[in-house]
TORKOL-4160 file (C-alpha; in steps of 0.2 Angstrom, whole numbers, padded with zeros to 4 digits, m for minus):
204
<pt num="1" X="0797" Y="0439" Z="m0294"/>
<pt num="2" X="0805" Y="0431" Z="m0310"/>
<pt num="3" X="0818" Y="0440" Z="m0319"/>
<pt num="4" X="0821" Y="0437" Z="m0339"/>
<pt num="5" X="0836" Y="0438" Z="m0348"/>
<pt num="6" X="0837" Y="0450" Z="m0362"/>
<pt num="7" X="0844" Y="0442" Z="m0378"/>
<pt num="8" X="0861" Y="0449" Z="m0382"/>
<pt num="9" X="0862" Y="0460" Z="m0397"/>
<pt num="10" X="0871" Y="0457" Z="m0412"/>
<pt num="11" X="0884" Y="0468" Z="m0417"/>
<pt num="12" X="0878" Y="0477" Z="m0433"/>
<pt num="13" X="0893" Y="0472" Z="m0444"/>
<pt num="14" X="0889" Y="0453" Z="m0437"/>
<pt num="15" X="0872" Y="0453" Z="m0440"/>
<pt num="16" X="0876" Y="0460" Z="m0458"/>
<pt num="17" X="0889" Y="0445" Z="m0461"/>
<pt num="18" X="0877" Y="0431" Z="m0455"/>
<pt num="19" X="0863" Y="0439" Z="m0467"/>
<pt num="20" X="0876" Y="0438" Z="m0483"/>
<pt num="21" X="0883" Y="0422" Z="m0479"/>
<pt num="22" X="0865" Y="0415" Z="m0478"/>
<pt num="23" X="0859" Y="0423" Z="m0493"/>
<pt num="24" X="0875" Y="0415" Z="m0503"/>
<pt num="25" X="0873" Y="0396" Z="m0495"/>
<pt num="26" X="0854" Y="0395" Z="m0491"/>
<pt num="27" X="0848" Y="0394" Z="m0510"/>
<pt num="28" X="0861" Y="0381" Z="m0514"/>
<pt num="29" X="0856" Y="0371" Z="m0498"/>
<pt num="30" X="0839" Y="0371" Z="m0503"/>
<pt num="31" X="0843" Y="0367" Z="m0521"/>
<pt num="32" X="0851" Y="0351" Z="m0514"/>
<pt num="33" X="0837" Y="0346" Z="m0504"/>
<pt num="34" X="0825" Y="0349" Z="m0517"/>
<pt num="35" X="0837" Y="0338" Z="m0530"/>
<pt num="36" X="0838" Y="0325" Z="m0516"/>
<pt num="37" X="0819" Y="0323" Z="m0515"/>
<pt num="38" X="0810" Y="0309" Z="m0522"/>
<pt num="39" X="0792" Y="0316" Z="m0532"/>
<pt num="40" X="0778" Y="0307" Z="m0526"/>
<pt num="41" X="0760" Y="0305" Z="m0536"/>
<pt num="42" X="0744" Y="0301" Z="m0530"/>
<pt num="43" X="0730" Y="0292" Z="m0541"/>
<pt num="44" X="0712" Y="0289" Z="m0538"/>
<pt num="45" X="0705" Y="0278" Z="m0550"/>
<pt num="46" X="0685" Y="0277" Z="m0551"/>
<pt num="47" X="0681" Y="0269" Z="m0568"/>
<pt num="48" X="0684" Y="0252" Z="m0574"/>
<pt num="49" X="0681" Y="0251" Z="m0593"/>
<pt num="50" X="0694" Y="0246" Z="m0605"/>
<pt num="51" X="0698" Y="0265" Z="m0612"/>
<pt num="52" X="0698" Y="0272" Z="m0593"/>
<pt num="53" X="0709" Y="0257" Z="m0587"/>
<pt num="54" X="0725" Y="0264" Z="m0597"/>
<pt num="55" X="0727" Y="0281" Z="m0590"/>
<pt num="56" X="0730" Y="0276" Z="m0573"/>
<pt num="57" X="0743" Y="0261" Z="m0576"/>
<pt num="58" X="0751" Y="0271" Z="m0589"/>
<pt num="59" X="0755" Y="0285" Z="m0578"/>
<pt num="60" X="0759" Y="0274" Z="m0562"/>
<pt num="61" X="0772" Y="0264" Z="m0571"/>
<pt num="62" X="0780" Y="0279" Z="m0581"/>
<pt num="63" X="0780" Y="0287" Z="m0564"/>
<pt num="64" X="0787" Y="0275" Z="m0556"/>
<pt num="65" X="0802" Y="0271" Z="m0569"/>
<pt num="66" X="0806" Y="0290" Z="m0567"/>
<pt num="67" X="0809" Y="0284" Z="m0548"/>
<pt num="68" X="0793" Y="0291" Z="m0541"/>
<pt num="69" X="0784" Y="0285" Z="m0528"/>
<pt num="70" X="0768" Y="0280" Z="m0533"/>
<pt num="71" X="0752" Y="0277" Z="m0523"/>
<pt num="72" X="0736" Y="0271" Z="m0534"/>
<pt num="73" X="0719" Y="0272" Z="m0524"/>
<pt num="74" X="0706" Y="0261" Z="m0534"/>
<pt num="75" X="0688" Y="0264" Z="m0529"/>
<pt num="76" X="0671" Y="0261" Z="m0535"/>
<pt num="77" X="0671" Y="0254" Z="m0554"/>
<pt num="78" X="0690" Y="0257" Z="m0553"/>
<pt num="79" X="0691" Y="0243" Z="m0540"/>
<pt num="80" X="0686" Y="0231" Z="m0555"/>
<pt num="81" X="0704" Y="0233" Z="m0562"/>
<pt num="82" X="0711" Y="0223" Z="m0548"/>
<pt num="83" X="0702" Y="0207" Z="m0552"/>
<pt num="84" X="0711" Y="0192" Z="m0555"/>
<pt num="85" X="0701" Y="0189" Z="m0570"/>
<pt num="86" X="0699" Y="0206" Z="m0582"/>
<pt num="87" X="0686" Y="0205" Z="m0594"/>
<pt num="88" X="0685" Y="0224" Z="m0598"/>
<pt num="89" X="0674" Y="0232" Z="m0611"/>
<pt num="90" X="0674" Y="0249" Z="m0618"/>
<pt num="91" X="0657" Y="0258" Z="m0619"/>
<pt num="92" X="0654" Y="0268" Z="m0634"/>
<pt num="93" X="0639" Y="0276" Z="m0629"/>
<pt num="94" X="0638" Y="0292" Z="m0622"/>
<pt num="95" X="0655" Y="0296" Z="m0628"/>
<pt num="96" X="0653" Y="0307" Z="m0645"/>
<pt num="97" X="0673" Y="0310" Z="m0644"/>
<pt num="98" X="0677" Y="0290" Z="m0648"/>
<pt num="99" X="0681" Y="0288" Z="m0665"/>
<pt num="100" X="0676" Y="0270" Z="m0672"/>
<pt num="101" X="0689" Y="0264" Z="m0684"/>
<pt num="102" X="0692" Y="0246" Z="m0691"/>
<pt num="103" X="0708" Y="0237" Z="m0686"/>
<pt num="104" X="0708" Y="0229" Z="m0702"/>
<pt num="105" X="0707" Y="0233" Z="m0722"/>
<pt num="106" X="0716" Y="0245" Z="m0732"/>
<pt num="107" X="0725" Y="0259" Z="m0725"/>
<pt num="108" X="0712" Y="0272" Z="m0731"/>
<pt num="109" X="0697" Y="0259" Z="m0724"/>
<pt num="110" X="0706" Y="0260" Z="m0705"/>
<pt num="111" X="0710" Y="0279" Z="m0707"/>
<pt num="112" X="0692" Y="0281" Z="m0710"/>
<pt num="113" X="0681" Y="0287" Z="m0695"/>
<pt num="114" X="0665" Y="0280" Z="m0693"/>
<pt num="115" X="0651" Y="0294" Z="m0686"/>
<pt num="116" X="0640" Y="0282" Z="m0678"/>
<pt num="117" X="0625" Y="0290" Z="m0669"/>
<pt num="118" X="0620" Y="0286" Z="m0649"/>
<pt num="119" X="0603" Y="0279" Z="m0655"/>
<pt num="120" X="0612" Y="0264" Z="m0667"/>
<pt num="121" X="0624" Y="0261" Z="m0653"/>
<pt num="122" X="0611" Y="0260" Z="m0639"/>
<pt num="123" X="0600" Y="0249" Z="m0650"/>
<pt num="124" X="0611" Y="0237" Z="m0658"/>
<pt num="125" X="0614" Y="0222" Z="m0647"/>
<pt num="126" X="0631" Y="0218" Z="m0645"/>
<pt num="127" X="0637" Y="0232" Z="m0649"/>
<pt num="128" X="0648" Y="0236" Z="m0634"/>
<pt num="129" X="0657" Y="0220" Z="m0637"/>
<pt num="130" X="0659" Y="0224" Z="m0655"/>
<pt num="131" X="0668" Y="0241" Z="m0650"/>
<pt num="132" X="0678" Y="0232" Z="m0637"/>
<pt num="133" X="0685" Y="0219" Z="m0651"/>
<pt num="134" X="0689" Y="0233" Z="m0662"/>
<pt num="135" X="0699" Y="0243" Z="m0649"/>
<pt num="136" X="0708" Y="0227" Z="m0643"/>
<pt num="137" X="0713" Y="0223" Z="m0660"/>
<pt num="138" X="0718" Y="0240" Z="m0664"/>
<pt num="139" X="0727" Y="0241" Z="m0648"/>
<pt num="140" X="0737" Y="0223" Z="m0654"/>
<pt num="141" X="0740" Y="0230" Z="m0670"/>
<pt num="142" X="0751" Y="0247" Z="m0663"/>
<pt num="143" X="0760" Y="0237" Z="m0649"/>
<pt num="144" X="0751" Y="0243" Z="m0636"/>
<pt num="145" X="0753" Y="0232" Z="m0619"/>
<pt num="146" X="0737" Y="0223" Z="m0613"/>
<pt num="147" X="0730" Y="0230" Z="m0595"/>
<pt num="148" X="0737" Y="0215" Z="m0586"/>
<pt num="149" X="0753" Y="0218" Z="m0594"/>
<pt num="150" X="0754" Y="0236" Z="m0589"/>
<pt num="151" X="0748" Y="0231" Z="m0570"/>
<pt num="152" X="0762" Y="0217" Z="m0569"/>
<pt num="153" X="0773" Y="0232" Z="m0574"/>
<pt num="154" X="0767" Y="0244" Z="m0560"/>
<pt num="155" X="0770" Y="0230" Z="m0548"/>
<pt num="156" X="0788" Y="0226" Z="m0552"/>
<pt num="157" X="0792" Y="0244" Z="m0552"/>
<pt num="158" X="0786" Y="0244" Z="m0534"/>
<pt num="159" X="0769" Y="0255" Z="m0538"/>
<pt num="160" X="0758" Y="0254" Z="m0523"/>
<pt num="161" X="0739" Y="0249" Z="m0525"/>
<pt num="162" X="0728" Y="0252" Z="m0511"/>
<pt num="163" X="0710" Y="0248" Z="m0510"/>
<pt num="164" X="0693" Y="0256" Z="m0506"/>
<pt num="165" X="0686" Y="0247" Z="m0491"/>
<pt num="166" X="0670" Y="0255" Z="m0492"/>
<pt num="167" X="0667" Y="0250" Z="m0511"/>
<pt num="168" X="0672" Y="0232" Z="m0505"/>
<pt num="169" X="0659" Y="0232" Z="m0492"/>
<pt num="170" X="0646" Y="0242" Z="m0503"/>
<pt num="171" X="0648" Y="0230" Z="m0519"/>
<pt num="172" X="0649" Y="0213" Z="m0507"/>
<pt num="173" X="0666" Y="0208" Z="m0515"/>
<pt num="174" X="0676" Y="0195" Z="m0507"/>
<pt num="175" X="0694" Y="0197" Z="m0508"/>
<pt num="176" X="0698" Y="0182" Z="m0515"/>
<pt num="177" X="0693" Y="0189" Z="m0533"/>
<pt num="178" X="0707" Y="0202" Z="m0532"/>
<pt num="179" X="0727" Y="0200" Z="m0536"/>
<pt num="180" X="0735" Y="0194" Z="m0519"/>
<pt num="181" X="0747" Y="0208" Z="m0522"/>
<pt num="182" X="0731" Y="0220" Z="m0516"/>
<pt num="183" X="0735" Y="0220" Z="m0498"/>
<pt num="184" X="0729" Y="0235" Z="m0492"/>
<pt num="185" X="0710" Y="0239" Z="m0490"/>
<pt num="186" X="0708" Y="0256" Z="m0483"/>
<pt num="187" X="0698" Y="0272" Z="m0481"/>
<pt num="188" X="0698" Y="0291" Z="m0488"/>
<pt num="189" X="0706" Y="0296" Z="m0470"/>
<pt num="190" X="0721" Y="0283" Z="m0474"/>
<pt num="191" X="0723" Y="0290" Z="m0494"/>
<pt num="192" X="0720" Y="0307" Z="m0491"/>
<pt num="193" X="0737" Y="0312" Z="m0481"/>
<pt num="194" X="0746" Y="0303" Z="m0494"/>
<pt num="195" X="0738" Y="0313" Z="m0507"/>
<pt num="196" X="0740" Y="0329" Z="m0497"/>
<pt num="197" X="0759" Y="0326" Z="m0497"/>
<pt num="198" X="0760" Y="0321" Z="m0515"/>
<pt num="199" X="0768" Y="0332" Z="m0529"/>
<pt num="200" X="0755" Y="0326" Z="m0542"/>
<pt num="201" X="0738" Y="0319" Z="m0536"/>
<pt num="202" X="0726" Y="0314" Z="m0552"/>
<pt num="203" X="0707" Y="0310" Z="m0553"/>
<pt num="204" X="0703" Y="0298" Z="m0566"/>
């Protein structure tokens, strides 16, 4: 036969005092804890063209500069951004929102958007290379850092970059083609818990 001891009942006045004390101090304590907590961001990178390469590196470097913990998961074509030698191009085909502007000539000429139909972009040989040259020239004229420079800034700032092992296997990549700083080759089971705990999670 077991006996259980009932928890002592708090005096009504004491219970009220404790409740008032917690109401007064707990919000401040929670604010202090939140203020000391380091925000985190996870980015999933899936695309490897020149125009799509900028957003993840800009966001990652900015987040790290703010003191955030940043993890970037490179998968499928996004993994190409981790190669030692980058030869990225921009694809204007199927992107009607992309303005074709000239990075040279007088101001009125540079500000004019050239509405080029998809049929023309698809049929003109070398059009993507031409569009790539124009975009790189525009970035240079505006003082925008290169992808290599942005990637270097992220690494210097402590951004954690991880590669999708499945993508490496599917496309038959050798690890030798990637930058040496890319040391972690992982699967979704590794990355998802990190993403779940992140304050910001982006898919690019």
